[in-house]
DRENDO-1510 file (C-alpha; in Angstrom, 1 decimal, always signed):
<recs>
REC; n; res; u; v; w
REC; 1; GLY; -71.1; +78.2; -52.2 .
REC; 2; ALA; -73.4; +79.7; -49.6 .
REC; 3; ARG; -75.6; +81.4; -52.2 .
REC; 4; THR; -75.8; +78.2; -54.3 .
REC; 5; TYR; -76.8; +76.2; -51.2 .
REC; 6; TRP; -79.4; +78.8; -50.2 .
REC; 7; ASP; -80.8; +78.9; -53.8 .
REC; 8; GLY; -81.3; +75.2; -53.6 .
REC; 9; LEU; -83.4; +75.3; -50.4 .
REC; 10; THR; -87.2; +75.5; -50.3 .
REC; 11; GLY; -89.9; +76.3; -47.9 .
REC; 12; GLU; -89.1; +76.5; -44.2 .
REC; 13; ALA; -85.5; +75.6; -44.7 .
REC; 14; LYS; -84.9; +78.5; -47.0 .
REC; 15; ALA; -86.8; +80.9; -44.8 .
REC; 16; ALA; -84.8; +79.8; -41.8 .
REC; 17; PHE; -81.3; +80.0; -43.4 .
REC; 18; ARG; -78.9; +82.7; -42.2 .
REC; 19; PHE; -75.3; +83.5; -43.3 .
REC; 20; LEU; -73.5; +84.9; -40.2 .
REC; 21; HIS; -70.4; +86.9; -41.0 .
REC; 22; VAL; -68.3; +87.3; -37.8 .
REC; 23; SER; -65.9; +90.2; -37.9 .
REC; 24; THR; -63.9; +92.5; -35.7 .
REC; 25; ASP; -64.0; +96.0; -34.2 .
REC; 26; GLU; -60.6; +96.7; -35.9 .
REC; 27; VAL; -62.4; +97.6; -39.1 .
REC; 28; TYR; -63.4; +101.0; -37.5 .
REC; 29; GLY; -59.9; +102.1; -36.8 .
REC; 30; SER; -58.8; +103.9; -33.7 .
REC; 31; LEU; -61.0; +105.8; -31.3 .
REC; 32; PRO; -60.3; +109.0; -29.4 .
REC; 33; PRO; -60.3; +108.8; -25.6 .
REC; 34; ASP; -63.7; +107.8; -24.1 .
REC; 35; GLY; -65.1; +107.1; -27.6 .
REC; 36; PHE; -67.2; +104.0; -28.5 .
REC; 37; PHE; -67.9; +102.2; -31.7 .
REC; 38; THR; -71.5; +101.7; -32.8 .
REC; 39; GLU; -73.1; +100.1; -35.8 .
REC; 40; GLU; -73.0; +103.6; -37.4 .
REC; 41; SER; -69.3; +104.1; -37.0 .
REC; 42; ARG; -67.3; +104.9; -40.2 .
REC; 43; TYR; -65.0; +102.2; -41.5 .
REC; 44; ASP; -61.3; +103.3; -41.1 .
REC; 45; PRO; -59.0; +100.2; -41.1 .
REC; 46; ARG; -55.4; +101.0; -40.4 .
REC; 47; SER; -53.6; +97.6; -41.0 .
REC; 48; PRO; -53.6; +95.0; -43.7 .
REC; 49; TYR; -55.5; +92.6; -41.4 .
REC; 50; SER; -58.2; +95.1; -40.6 .
REC; 51; ALA; -58.5; +96.2; -44.2 .
REC; 52; SER; -59.1; +92.6; -45.3 .
REC; 53; LYS; -61.7; +92.2; -42.6 .
REC; 54; ALA; -63.4; +95.4; -43.7 .
REC; 55; ALA; -63.4; +94.1; -47.3 .
REC; 56; SER; -65.1; +90.9; -46.2 .
REC; 57; ASP; -67.7; +92.8; -44.3 .
REC; 58; HIS; -68.6; +94.8; -47.4 .
REC; 59; LEU; -68.6; +91.7; -49.6 .
REC; 60; ALA; -71.0; +89.9; -47.2 .
REC; 61; ARG; -73.4; +92.9; -47.3 .
REC; 62; ALA; -73.1; +93.1; -51.1 .
REC; 63; TRP; -74.2; +89.5; -51.4 .
REC; 64; HIS; -77.3; +90.5; -49.4 .
REC; 65; GLU; -78.0; +93.6; -51.3 .
REC; 66; THR; -77.4; +92.1; -54.8 .
REC; 67; TYR; -78.7; +88.5; -54.4 .
REC; 68; GLY; -80.9; +88.7; -51.3 .
REC; 69; LEU; -78.7; +86.3; -49.3 .
REC; 70; PRO; -79.9; +86.5; -45.7 .
REC; 71; VAL; -76.7; +87.9; -44.2 .
REC; 72; LEU; -76.1; +89.0; -40.6 .
REC; 73; VAL; -72.8; +90.7; -39.6 .
REC; 74; THR; -71.3; +90.9; -36.2 .
REC; 75; ASN; -68.2; +92.9; -35.1 .
REC; 76; CYS; -66.7; +91.9; -31.8 .
REC; 77; SER; -64.0; +93.2; -29.4 .
REC; 78; ASN; -61.0; +91.3; -28.1 .
REC; 79; ASN; -61.9; +87.7; -26.9 .
REC; 80; TYR; -60.4; +86.0; -23.9 .
REC; 81; GLY; -61.1; +82.7; -22.2 .
REC; 82; PRO; -60.4; +78.9; -22.5 .
REC; 83; ARG; -58.2; +77.7; -25.4 .
REC; 84; HIS; -57.0; +81.1; -26.4 .
REC; 85; PHE; -54.4; +81.0; -29.1 .
REC; 86; PRO; -51.0; +81.2; -27.2 .
REC; 87; GLU; -49.5; +84.2; -29.1 .
REC; 88; LYS; -52.3; +86.5; -27.9 .
REC; 89; LEU; -51.7; +88.9; -25.0 .
REC; 90; ILE; -53.4; +87.1; -22.1 .
REC; 91; PRO; -52.2; +83.6; -22.7 .
REC; 92; LEU; -48.7; +84.8; -23.7 .
REC; 93; MET; -48.4; +86.7; -20.4 .
REC; 94; ILE; -49.6; +83.6; -18.5 .
REC; 95; LEU; -47.2; +81.2; -20.2 .
REC; 96; ASN; -44.2; +83.6; -19.8 .
REC; 97; ALA; -45.0; +84.3; -16.2 .
REC; 98; LEU; -45.2; +80.6; -15.4 .
REC; 99; GLU; -41.7; +80.2; -16.9 .
REC; 100; GLY; -40.3; +83.4; -15.3 .
REC; 101; LYS; -39.8; +84.9; -18.8 .
REC; 102; ALA; -40.1; +88.6; -19.7 .
REC; 103; LEU; -43.6; +90.0; -20.2 .
REC; 104; PRO; -43.3; +92.0; -23.4 .
REC; 105; VAL; -45.6; +95.1; -23.6 .
REC; 106; TYR; -45.8; +97.1; -26.8 .
REC; 107; GLY; -45.0; +100.8; -26.7 .
REC; 108; ASP; -46.2; +102.5; -23.5 .
REC; 109; GLY; -48.8; +99.8; -22.8 .
REC; 110; LEU; -51.6; +102.3; -22.8 .
REC; 111; ASN; -53.4; +101.0; -25.9 .
REC; 112; GLU; -57.0; +100.2; -24.9 .
REC; 113; ARG; -59.1; +97.2; -25.8 .
REC; 114; ASP; -62.6; +96.1; -24.9 .
REC; 115; TRP; -62.5; +92.5; -23.6 .
REC; 116; ILE; -65.3; +90.0; -24.1 .
REC; 117; HIS; -65.3; +86.5; -22.7 .
REC; 118; VAL; -65.5; +83.9; -25.5 .
REC; 119; GLU; -68.6; +82.3; -23.9 .
REC; 120; ASP; -70.4; +85.7; -23.9 .
REC; 121; HIS; -69.3; +86.1; -27.6 .
REC; 122; ALA; -70.6; +82.7; -28.5 .
REC; 123; ARG; -74.0; +83.4; -26.8 .
REC; 124; GLY; -74.1; +86.7; -28.7 .
REC; 125; LEU; -73.6; +84.9; -32.0 .
REC; 126; VAL; -76.4; +82.5; -31.2 .
REC; 127; ALA; -78.7; +85.4; -30.2 .
REC; 128; VAL; -78.0; +87.3; -33.4 .
REC; 129; LEU; -78.6; +84.1; -35.5 .
REC; 130; GLU; -81.9; +83.5; -33.7 .
REC; 131; LYS; -83.3; +87.0; -33.4 .
REC; 132; GLY; -81.3; +89.4; -35.5 .
REC; 133; ARG; -82.8; +91.2; -38.4 .
REC; 134; VAL; -81.5; +90.1; -41.8 .
REC; 135; GLY; -79.1; +92.6; -43.4 .
REC; 136; GLU; -78.2; +94.2; -40.0 .
REC; 137; THR; -75.0; +94.6; -38.2 .
REC; 138; TYR; -74.6; +94.0; -34.4 .
REC; 139; LEU; -71.6; +94.9; -32.3 .
REC; 140; LEU; -70.7; +92.6; -29.5 .
REC; 141; GLY; -68.5; +93.9; -26.7 .
REC; 142; GLY; -67.9; +93.0; -23.1 .
REC; 143; ARG; -68.1; +96.6; -21.6 .
REC; 144; SER; -64.7; +95.9; -20.2 .
REC; 145; VAL; -62.3; +98.4; -21.6 .
REC; 146; ARG; -58.7; +98.0; -20.2 .
REC; 147; ASN; -55.4; +99.2; -21.4 .
REC; 148; ASN; -52.8; +96.5; -22.1 .
REC; 149; LEU; -50.6; +97.4; -19.2 .
REC; 150; ALA; -53.5; +97.2; -16.7 .
REC; 151; VAL; -54.3; +93.7; -18.1 .
REC; 152; VAL; -50.7; +92.6; -17.6 .
REC; 153; LYS; -50.5; +94.1; -14.1 .
REC; 154; ALA; -53.7; +92.3; -13.1 .
REC; 155; LEU; -52.2; +89.0; -14.3 .
REC; 156; CYS; -49.0; +89.8; -12.3 .
REC; 157; ALA; -51.1; +90.4; -9.2 .
REC; 158; ALA; -52.8; +87.1; -9.7 .
REC; 159; PHE; -49.5; +85.3; -10.0 .
REC; 160; ASP; -48.2; +87.1; -6.9 .
REC; 161; ARG; -51.1; +85.5; -5.0 .
REC; 162; LEU; -50.7; +82.1; -6.6 .
REC; 163; ARG; -46.8; +82.0; -6.5 .
REC; 164; PRO; -45.8; +84.4; -3.8 .
REC; 165; GLU; -42.3; +82.9; -3.7 .
REC; 166; GLN; -41.7; +84.4; -7.2 .
REC; 167; ALA; -43.3; +87.8; -6.5 .
REC; 168; PRO; -43.3; +90.5; -7.6 .
REC; 169; HIS; -44.1; +89.3; -11.1 .
REC; 170; ASP; -44.4; +92.9; -12.5 .
REC; 171; ARG; -40.6; +93.0; -12.4 .
REC; 172; LEU; -40.8; +90.8; -15.6 .
REC; 173; ILE; -42.7; +93.5; -17.5 .
REC; 174; THR; -40.5; +94.6; -20.4 .
REC; 175; TYR; -41.5; +97.4; -22.8 .
REC; 176; VAL; -40.8; +96.6; -26.5 .
REC; 177; THR; -41.0; +98.6; -29.7 .
REC; 178; ASP; -44.6; +99.3; -30.6 .
REC; 179; ARG; -46.0; +97.2; -33.5 .
REC; 180; PRO; -46.8; +99.0; -36.8 .
REC; 181; GLY; -50.4; +100.2; -37.2 .
REC; 182; HIS; -51.2; +99.6; -33.5 .
REC; 183; ASP; -54.5; +101.4; -33.0 .
REC; 184; ARG; -54.7; +103.3; -29.7 .
REC; 185; ARG; -58.3; +102.5; -28.5 .
REC; 186; TYR; -61.1; +100.1; -29.3 .
REC; 187; ALA; -64.3; +100.1; -27.4 .
REC; 188; ILE; -67.8; +98.9; -28.3 .
REC; 189; ASP; -71.2; +100.1; -27.4 .
REC; 190; PRO; -73.3; +96.8; -27.6 .
REC; 191; GLY; -76.6; +98.6; -27.0 .
REC; 192; LYS; -78.2; +97.6; -30.2 .
REC; 193; ALA; -77.5; +93.9; -29.6 .
REC; 194; GLU; -78.7; +94.2; -26.1 .
REC; 195; ALA; -82.0; +95.9; -27.1 .
REC; 196; GLU; -82.8; +93.9; -30.3 .
REC; 197; VAL; -81.7; +90.3; -29.5 .
REC; 198; GLY; -81.8; +90.3; -25.7 .
REC; 199; TRP; -78.1; +89.5; -25.3 .
REC; 200; HIS; -75.9; +91.0; -22.5 .
REC; 201; PRO; -72.3; +90.2; -21.5 .
REC; 202; THR; -72.3; +88.3; -18.2 .
REC; 203; LYS; -68.6; +87.6; -17.4 .
REC; 204; ASP; -66.7; +89.9; -15.1 .
REC; 205; PHE; -63.2; +90.5; -16.5 .
REC; 206; GLU; -61.5; +90.3; -13.1 .
REC; 207; ARG; -63.2; +87.1; -12.1 .
REC; 208; ALA; -63.6; +85.1; -15.4 .
</recs>
C-alpha cells in the first residue's frame, strides 16, 4: 500500500514523502544496571510482543533497502500523559487509588523504565519526519529512568497531598506474581535524535 502510493507520486510530492515506522525500546531486550540503549544496540526481544515489533522494524528497513521506500524508524520508551490507556501502570494506579483499591506491583517492583511524556514523543516524531535522514533509526527517550515501585510511591505521595483523609496510600501497594518475560531494565540514550534533528525532551516527570 505505502510503496504503491509512493510509486504513484511525482516531483516534489515524491521527494517529500516519508514512511515513519514507530516502534519500541522493547525490541532490544533487557539492559544491565546503568546501561542505555542506542541505535547500535543489538536486537534481543524476549516476549511475543517485542518479537513482533522487532520483525516489523526489520520489514520496514527491508522495504527501504529493497525498494528505496523512504523509511524512518523510531524506537521510544514508555509513554505517559493524557488519555493513557487505563490498563497501563500510571493510569491503573491512579484509578485504583481513587477507588481505594489495591495497587498491584509486579515482582519486587524494581524493574526500570525510561518514561517519556506523550507530547515530547509527538514532538520527536515530527522532528524526525522533518529532519531525519532517510533509512536511519532514532531513539526517543525522556531521560527519566524510574523503577516501577518508585513511580507507584510517587503517585501515592501525590494522593496523600490531594486526599490526606485517605493517607497513607502506599498501604494499598500489593506485590503480585511477576509477569512472564518481564525485562528488568529499559533506558534510552536519545543523543542521536538530539544532535541530528534538534529534539529534546522537555517534560519533567515529577511535574508533568
